[in-house]
N, C-alpha and C positions, 0 to 999 in steps of 0.2 A: 904539200896539200893535193890530196888525191881527187879524183873528179866526183866521186861520192863516198861516205862512209861505207854504205852498203848498197853498191851500184848494181842495177838492173842491167847486166851484161847483154842482154837480148836487145837492149836498145842501141841505136846509134850514138856515137859519142857526143855529136851536137845535142841530141836529145838529153843525155845525162847531164850535160853541162846545163842546159836549160832548166832542168828540175833543181840543179844545185843553185843555180842563180835565183830562182823562184822562191827557194828555202831562205836565201839570204834576204831578201824581201820581206818574208813572212817573219823571220827573227829579228827584223830591224838592225840588220847589220848594214844593208843599204838603205838609205833613207832619202826623202825627197830635198834634203838640205844641201847636199852636195853631190856632185857627179859620180856615177858608179866608176870604178877602174877602167882605164882605157883598154881597147880590145886588144893592144900589143901587150900591155901589162897581165891582162888575164890569160892570154896564150902562154906567156912565160910561166905564170903561177902554175898552170895545168899542164903544161908540157904538151900543148896541142898547137896546130896551126891557127894563123890569125883567122882565116876562112871558116874555121870550124867555130870558134867564138862568135864571129860574126852571124853565122847562121843561127845560133842559140840566141844572142840578143836580138835579132830581127824577129824571131818567133815571139819573144815577150813584147816586143813592140808591137806587134800584129795583135796580140791578146789584150793590149792596153796596159799592162804592167809597168812598161818603160816609154819613156818619151825621149826622142832626140831634139835638142835645142842647138840651133844654128850656131856655130861659134863657141859654144859652152860646154857641150859633151852631151852624156846620156844620162837622164835622170829617172828615178822611181817618179812614176805619174801620180799625181794627187787626184783623185776623183772629184769631179766638179758635181756638188749636190746643190750649189747655191739656189737655183730655181727649180729643182726637181719637182716641190710639190705643186708649182703653179701650173703644170701640165694639167692638173685636174681643175682648175679653177680659171675662169674667163678673166683675164687681166688686160684690158685694152682701153686705151684712151678714146676720146671723142673722134679722132682721126683713124682709129683701128691701129695705132701703134702699140707695141707690147710694153707695158709699164713694169719697172723695176720695183719691187716692194722694199720698204725700209723696215727696220726692227726695233723694239724698245722693251727693255726688261721691266716688267710690271712689279713682280716679286722676286725676292731669292731668299731661301731659307735652308737650314739644313734639318734632316729628320732621319730617323731610321728606316731603313728599307723595309715595307711591308711584304706579303708574300707574293703579291703581283710583280712588285719592282724586283724583288731577289730572283723570281723565276726569270723574267725579261733579261737581267743583267748577269744571271748565272753567279750569284753571290749569296752568302748566307743571309738569313732574315735577321733584321737590326742592323746591319751594315750601314754606317753613316753615309748618307748621300747630301749631294747639293742639289737642290731643286729649283728650277727657273721657272717663271710662268711670263711669257712675252707674247707682245703682239706684232703682227706683220701688218703694214699699212701701205695703202696705195693712195697718193694725193691726201694724205692725212686722214683717210677712212679706213678703219680696222676691217682686213679682209679674212685674217686667220688668227687664232690665238694657240699657243702652244704650252702644253706641260711637258718639261723636260728633266729627267733624272740622270745623273752621273755620279760615280763613286768619289765621296770627298777625298779619299786617300790619294786617287790618281790625278785629281783635278785640283789639288788644294790651292794653287795660286787664284784660282776663279773665286775662291770663298771671300776674298777681300779686294778684288779687283773693282773699281768704281763701275757701276751698272751702265753708265753712259760711255764707257770704254770697250763694251763688248762689241760693238760694231753691228753689221747686218747679217755677217755670216760666222756661225760657231765653229765651224770645223777646222779653218786655218787658224783661230785662236788656240783650239785645243792643241794643235801641231805646236805653234810657235810658243806657247807660254807653259804647256804640260808634256810636250814630247809624246802626245798621243795621236796617231794618225789613223784617221777614218779611211778604211779601204773598201768597204762596201755596206749596203744596208738591205735589209728586208723590210717590206712594206705590206700591210694588210688594210684594206679598205672596209669600212663598215657605215652604218647610219645609224643615227640616235636623235636626242633631243636635248635642247640646251638646258642646262642647270642655270640657276640664278647667277652663279659666279661667271660662266662662260658667256652668257646672254649680256650681262653688263658690260664685259670686255669688248664684245662685239657690237654693242648697240643695239641688240635684238630683244625682242620680247622673250621670257622665260617660256621654255616648251617649244620654241622654234626648232625646226626640223635641221640637222646638221649632217654634213659629211664628215667623218673622223677617219684620219689616216694615221695608224700606228706604225712607227719605225723603230726597229732595233739597228742601230750601227754598230759596225765590228772593225777591229784593228786587224792589221796584216796577218797577226798570229791566229785570227778567228775567235778572239774573246769579244764578248759584247763590250761596248764602251759607253753607249748611250741609249737609252729609253725615250721616246718622244711620242705624244699624242698631240695631233694637230686638229683643230677644229674650224670649220668654215661653214657658211650657210649652204644647205643643199640645193638651193635654186641657183646657186653659181657654179655647182659642180657639173663636170662634163668628163667623158672618158671616151676616147677614140681608139679603136685599134682595127688593124687589117688583118683579115683572116684569109688564108689561102688552102 
């Protein structure tokens, strides 16, 4: 095995290795389910010094693509999107502690992708989708509701899974049951008003102002995996950023 199929010889060897290892992650050759080959094994495979491999691996660890686990080895890092949405919404108890939301599937059905879903997921119009409508609750009170669309072919096991088995976090489920790893996501924030369906699920009046967060989640290969729209009361929305 060479360093790269078409190496950029202008780069140092460790950088060429870094690029090849990143490609192994993107193609799913390296997965979070098992450790990547040891540095000694990689050095032997590529005919380079262990220190060169270590430098390439350390670069990927610094970039957040790999993580070292004490006593277990080096693994592809699973991004943690568990509470990502809730950086935009105030979730605190009476003592100021941060509260962890629970989730419940309200609806599940299959339908052909319309133009909007096809564009978001980069699939042909009419492709079968699994569509989920779920609520996120804190202390039993709905805080967010979410419309989620995933391709039925890629996520077939979820079509029959009892809805009470989905749990609070979907991305680990995608990986464990369907072999689909979410590597990154893009989000767009906008504002609108609650339809009757959304208002009922949130316990609000129809027409209430909402914050809407649209997310497209991508696999390691850059292909869209999930299209999600999350709706929450605008009066609970907050956004903080430091500008320098």
